[in-house]
Biopython code that builds the backbone (N, CA, C, O; Angstrom):
import numpy as np
from Bio.PDB.StructureBuilder import StructureBuilder

atoms = [
    (1, "MET", "N", (159.616, 205.641, 17.169)),
    (1, "MET", "CA", (161.055, 205.853, 17.096)),
    (1, "MET", "C", (161.633, 204.917, 16.022)),
    (1, "MET", "O", (161.571, 203.697, 16.173)),
    (2, "ASN", "N", (162.179, 205.465, 14.968)),
    (2, "ASN", "CA", (162.727, 204.619, 13.907)),
    (2, "ASN", "C", (164.176, 204.240, 14.202)),
    (2, "ASN", "O", (164.859, 204.901, 14.984)),
    (3, "GLU", "N", (164.633, 203.155, 13.556)),
    (3, "GLU", "CA", (165.961, 202.602, 13.859)),
    (3, "GLU", "C", (167.084, 203.594, 13.563)),
    (3, "GLU", "O", (168.124, 203.554, 14.220)),
    (4, "GLY", "N", (166.893, 204.484, 12.583)),
    (4, "GLY", "CA", (167.940, 205.426, 12.228)),
    (4, "GLY", "C", (168.306, 206.368, 13.366)),
    (4, "GLY", "O", (169.454, 206.796, 13.484)),
    (5, "ASN", "N", (167.328, 206.685, 14.199)),
    (5, "ASN", "CA", (167.568, 207.647, 15.278)),
    (5, "ASN", "C", (167.987, 206.985, 16.585)),
    (5, "ASN", "O", (168.319, 207.679, 17.545)),
    (6, "THR", "N", (167.977, 205.645, 16.639)),
    (6, "THR", "CA", (168.279, 204.964, 17.902)),
    (6, "THR", "C", (169.690, 205.306, 18.385)),
    (6, "THR", "O", (169.888, 205.622, 19.558)),
    (7, "GLY", "N", (170.672, 205.243, 17.474)),
    (7, "GLY", "CA", (172.043, 205.555, 17.858)),
    (7, "GLY", "C", (172.176, 206.977, 18.364)),
    (7, "GLY", "O", (172.906, 207.237, 19.321)),
    (8, "PHE", "N", (171.471, 207.898, 17.723)),
    (8, "PHE", "CA", (171.515, 209.298, 18.148)),
    (8, "PHE", "C", (170.961, 209.447, 19.552)),
    (8, "PHE", "O", (171.548, 210.136, 20.387)),
    (9, "TRP", "N", (169.821, 208.798, 19.817)),
    (9, "TRP", "CA", (169.201, 208.925, 21.140)),
    (9, "TRP", "C", (170.073, 208.290, 22.214)),
    (9, "TRP", "O", (170.181, 208.813, 23.324)),
    (10, "VAL", "N", (170.701, 207.150, 21.879)),
    (10, "VAL", "CA", (171.564, 206.484, 22.866)),
    (10, "VAL", "C", (172.760, 207.370, 23.199)),
    (10, "VAL", "O", (173.097, 207.538, 24.371)),
    (11, "SER", "N", (173.409, 207.940, 22.173)),
    (11, "SER", "CA", (174.574, 208.792, 22.421)),
    (11, "SER", "C", (174.158, 210.054, 23.173)),
    (11, "SER", "O", (174.872, 210.508, 24.067)),
    (12, "ALA", "N", (173.005, 210.623, 22.814)),
    (12, "ALA", "CA", (172.520, 211.823, 23.499)),
    (12, "ALA", "C", (172.259, 211.507, 24.970)),
    (12, "ALA", "O", (172.578, 212.304, 25.852)),
    (13, "PHE", "N", (171.674, 210.329, 25.226)),
    (13, "PHE", "CA", (171.389, 209.930, 26.610)),
    (13, "PHE", "C", (172.677, 209.824, 27.413)),
    (13, "PHE", "O", (172.749, 210.291, 28.550)),
    (14, "PHE", "N", (173.707, 209.200, 26.807)),
    (14, "PHE", "CA", (174.965, 209.034, 27.531)),
    (14, "PHE", "C", (175.652, 210.379, 27.766)),
    (14, "PHE", "O", (176.272, 210.578, 28.810)),
    (15, "VAL", "N", (175.550, 211.295, 26.816)),
    (15, "VAL", "CA", (176.155, 212.623, 26.981)),
    (15, "VAL", "C", (175.479, 213.357, 28.139)),
    (15, "VAL", "O", (176.150, 213.936, 28.993)),
    (16, "VAL", "N", (174.151, 213.326, 28.159)),
    (16, "VAL", "CA", (173.405, 213.999, 29.232)),
    (16, "VAL", "C", (173.736, 213.352, 30.571)),
    (16, "VAL", "O", (173.929, 214.050, 31.566)),
    (17, "TRP", "N", (173.804, 212.018, 30.604)),
    (17, "TRP", "CA", (174.106, 211.300, 31.850)),
    (17, "TRP", "C", (175.502, 211.672, 32.352)),
    (17, "TRP", "O", (175.700, 211.892, 33.547)),
    (18, "GLY", "N", (176.480, 211.741, 31.423)),
    (18, "GLY", "CA", (177.843, 212.098, 31.802)),
    (18, "GLY", "C", (177.922, 213.514, 32.362)),
    (18, "GLY", "O", (178.604, 213.759, 33.357)),
    (19, "LEU", "N", (177.218, 214.444, 31.715)),
    (19, "LEU", "CA", (177.216, 215.832, 32.190)),
    (19, "LEU", "C", (176.581, 215.921, 33.568)),
    (19, "LEU", "O", (177.073, 216.635, 34.441)),
    (20, "LEU", "N", (175.476, 215.187, 33.760)),
    (20, "LEU", "CA", (174.789, 215.196, 35.053)),
    (20, "LEU", "C", (175.700, 214.637, 36.139)),
    (20, "LEU", "O", (175.759, 215.176, 37.244)),
    (21, "TRP", "N", (176.415, 213.546, 35.821)),
    (21, "TRP", "CA", (177.329, 212.935, 36.797)),
    (21, "TRP", "C", (178.440, 213.907, 37.171)),
    (21, "TRP", "O", (178.757, 214.079, 38.348)),
    (22, "MET", "N", (179.039, 214.551, 36.144)),
    (22, "MET", "CA", (180.105, 215.524, 36.407)),
    (22, "MET", "C", (179.593, 216.674, 37.263)),
    (22, "MET", "O", (180.278, 217.130, 38.178)),
    (23, "TYR", "N", (178.369, 217.145, 36.957)),
    (23, "TYR", "CA", (177.775, 218.250, 37.701)),
    (23, "TYR", "C", (177.594, 217.869, 39.165)),
    (23, "TYR", "O", (177.888, 218.661, 40.060)),
    (24, "LEU", "N", (177.106, 216.644, 39.407)),
    (24, "LEU", "CA", (176.887, 216.197, 40.787)),
    (24, "LEU", "C", (178.216, 216.075, 41.530)),
    (24, "LEU", "O", (178.308, 216.433, 42.705)),
    (25, "VAL", "N", (179.257, 215.562, 40.838)),
    (25, "VAL", "CA", (180.566, 215.406, 41.482)),
    (25, "VAL", "C", (181.138, 216.773, 41.846)),
    (25, "VAL", "O", (181.637, 216.967, 42.955)),
    (26, "VAL", "N", (181.066, 217.726, 40.905)),
    (26, "VAL", "CA", (181.589, 219.075, 41.159)),
    (26, "VAL", "C", (180.811, 219.733, 42.290)),
    (26, "VAL", "O", (181.396, 220.379, 43.160)),
    (27, "LEU", "N", (179.496, 219.569, 42.277)),
    (27, "LEU", "CA", (178.651, 220.167, 43.310)),
    (27, "LEU", "C", (179.023, 219.591, 44.675)),
    (27, "LEU", "O", (179.105, 220.326, 45.659)),
    (28, "HIS", "N", (179.249, 218.271, 44.735)),
    (28, "HIS", "CA", (179.593, 217.626, 45.999)),
    (28, "HIS", "C", (180.933, 218.146, 46.519)),
    (28, "HIS", "O", (181.073, 218.425, 47.710)),
    (29, "LYS", "N", (181.920, 218.277, 45.624)),
    (29, "LYS", "CA", (183.237, 218.780, 46.034)),
    (29, "LYS", "C", (183.121, 220.218, 46.525)),
    (29, "LYS", "O", (183.710, 220.592, 47.538)),
    (30, "ARG", "N", (182.340, 221.027, 45.778)),
    (30, "ARG", "CA", (182.193, 222.436, 46.148)),
    (30, "ARG", "C", (181.518, 222.554, 47.513)),
    (30, "ARG", "O", (181.906, 223.385, 48.334)),
    (31, "GLN", "N", (180.503, 221.716, 47.751)),
    (31, "GLN", "CA", (179.782, 221.766, 49.026)),
    (31, "GLN", "C", (180.718, 221.380, 50.161)),
    (31, "GLN", "O", (180.672, 221.967, 51.242)),
    (32, "ARG", "N", (181.570, 220.388, 49.910)),
    (32, "ARG", "CA", (182.491, 219.934, 50.944)),
    (32, "ARG", "C", (183.493, 221.034, 51.284)),
    (32, "ARG", "O", (183.780, 221.269, 52.457)),
    (33, "SER", "N", (184.029, 221.712, 50.260)),
    (33, "SER", "CA", (184.995, 222.778, 50.506)),
    (33, "SER", "C", (184.313, 223.943, 51.222)),
    (33, "SER", "O", (184.923, 224.612, 52.057)),
    (34, "LEU", "N", (183.040, 224.179, 50.887)),
    (34, "LEU", "CA", (182.292, 225.249, 51.536)),
    (34, "LEU", "C", (182.102, 224.914, 53.013)),
    (34, "LEU", "O", (182.213, 225.793, 53.868)),
    (35, "GLU", "N", (181.815, 223.639, 53.319)),
    (35, "GLU", "CA", (181.656, 223.226, 54.714)),
    (35, "GLU", "C", (182.976, 223.363, 55.467)),
    (35, "GLU", "O", (182.991, 223.739, 56.640)),
    (36, "ASP", "N", (184.090, 223.056, 54.787)),
    (36, "ASP", "CA", (185.404, 223.206, 55.425)),
    (36, "ASP", "C", (185.661, 224.670, 55.767)),
    (36, "ASP", "O", (186.187, 224.985, 56.834)),
    (37, "ARG", "N", (185.282, 225.560, 54.849)),
    (37, "ARG", "CA", (185.465, 226.991, 55.082)),
    (37, "ARG", "C", (184.649, 227.432, 56.298)),
    (37, "ARG", "O", (185.134, 228.180, 57.148)),
    (38, "VAL", "N", (183.407, 226.958, 56.367)),
    (38, "VAL", "CA", (182.539, 227.316, 57.499)),
    (38, "VAL", "C", (183.137, 226.792, 58.796)),
    (38, "VAL", "O", (183.129, 227.489, 59.810)),
    (39, "ALA", "N", (183.654, 225.572, 58.771)),
    (39, "ALA", "CA", (184.252, 224.986, 59.970)),
    (39, "ALA", "C", (185.462, 225.807, 60.414)),
    (39, "ALA", "O", (185.650, 226.032, 61.609)),
    (40, "LYS", "N", (186.286, 226.256, 59.456)),
    (40, "LYS", "CA", (187.454, 227.060, 59.798)),
    (40, "LYS", "C", (187.022, 228.379, 60.438)),
    (40, "LYS", "O", (187.619, 228.824, 61.418)),
    (41, "CYS", "N", (185.988, 228.995, 59.883)),
    (41, "CYS", "CA", (185.497, 230.265, 60.432)),
    (41, "CYS", "C", (184.985, 230.053, 61.851)),
    (41, "CYS", "O", (185.199, 230.900, 62.718)),
    (42, "GLU", "N", (184.313, 228.937, 62.097)),
    (42, "GLU", "CA", (183.781, 228.670, 63.433)),
    (42, "GLU", "C", (184.911, 228.412, 64.426)),
    (42, "GLU", "O", (184.819, 228.804, 65.589)),
    (43, "ARG", "N", (185.980, 227.751, 63.968)),
    (43, "ARG", "CA", (187.117, 227.486, 64.852)),
    (43, "ARG", "C", (187.795, 228.792, 65.255)),
    (43, "ARG", "O", (188.250, 228.937, 66.390)),
    (44, "ARG", "N", (187.862, 229.746, 64.316)),
    (44, "ARG", "CA", (188.512, 231.025, 64.591)),
    (44, "ARG", "C", (187.779, 231.770, 65.715)),
    (44, "ARG", "O", (188.402, 232.399, 66.570)),
    (45, "ASP", "N", (186.445, 231.686, 65.693)),
    (45, "ASP", "CA", (185.664, 232.438, 66.690)),
    (45, "ASP", "C", (185.646, 231.802, 68.043)),
    (45, "ASP", "O", (185.027, 232.333, 68.965)),
]
sb = StructureBuilder()
sb.init_structure("model")
sb.init_model(0)
sb.init_chain("A")
sb.init_seg("    ")
for serial, (resi, resn, name, xyz) in enumerate(atoms, 1):
    if name == "N":
        sb.init_residue(resn, " ", resi, " ")
    sb.init_atom(name, np.array(xyz, "f"), 0.0, 1.0, " ", f" {name:<3s}", serial, name[0])
structure = sb.get_structure()
């Protein structure tokens, strides 16, 4: 790995990490809302 590409790899790593973090946060929120929906359906019955 030459020094010229180090900055590129670091920025690429942070971009991928940020996307992964956002994906996990969105997935967690979606799962929680889905569980709330299931709970509401169970309460109705």
